[in-house]
N, C-alpha and C positions, 0 to 999 in steps of 0.2 A: 497463417495462424488460425486455429480453430478454437472457438469457445463452446464447450459442451457441458452438459450436466447442470446448467444454472437452474433448471426446474426443480432440482433437488435441494437448492439452497433455501432453507426456511429458517428465518431468524427466530430463535427462542426469545420470547418476550422477556425484556428486562435483564438479559444476560449478555455478557460480552462473548465474542467469538474471534477465532483466528482463521484467516484464509491464507493458505500457502499455495502459491501459484507458480507454474513453470514460467520461465522467461527465456524463450527461444528466439524471439525476434523483437525488433523495435516496436512492433505493433501490439504486442501482448498487453502492456499497461493501458494503452489507449482503448483497446477493445474491451478489456475487463472492466476498467473503471467507467466505461460507457454503458456496459451491460448491467452492472450491479445495482445502480439506482432504480432501474426498472423492476428489480426484485425487492425494493425497499431496503437495500443495503448500502450504507454510506460509511465504509470503514476509514479509519486513519490509515494512510498508505506510507510505509517506510520506503525511502528511496535514497540512492547514493547521493551524498552531499555534493559531489562534483557536478550534478545536474543543475545546481543553482548557479553555476558559472556560465551556463549557456544563455546568451542574450534572450530576453523575454520569457524563456522557459522557467527560470527561477521564480520570477514574479507570479507566473501562472500556477506553479506548484504551491507557493505560499498561499495564494488566494484560495486554492482548492483544499488547503489543510494538510498537504503532504508533510511528512516529518523527515528532515534530512538526517542521514546516518553517515557521519564522518568515519570512514574506514581507517582502521589502524590508529585511532586517536582516542584518548581518554574521554573525549566528549561524546563518544558513541553511547555511553551510558545515559546521556540525556534523551536519546531516541528511545532507549528501552524504558525509561521512566515515562515518557510520553505515551508509549504503547500500553504500559501498565495502567496509566491514568485512564486511557480510553476504555480499556477492559473493565476497570472499576466503575466507570460511568455507564456500563452496559452497551458500549459501542464495540465495533469490530476493529480488527487490525489486519491489514493486508500486507503480507511479506512475500518476497521472492527469495527463497532459501539459497538459490544458486548465487545470489549477490550480484548478478549481472548476466550479460549474454555469454553463452559458451564460446570458447575460442577455438 
């Protein structure tokens, strides 16, 4: 996994932002969320709700402010509302448009 281009990430003052990242390996979220705070970026991260079923991982995700996205469920709208709230507060939102690892 390669994290590149972070030097170009400049957070506009007081505005929300959306980061759309590739998700090609299990390490992508770890590397990206480890890199972003060094650039002053702490976005809300949308993640598959199934991850909350992994022992200890779910607690860690909740503690770090990740937002569960229940796929194929009406409650997915809750995740979108949480993302909209973060943007309205001038925070960022990190999404993985692929919705998971490629098969």
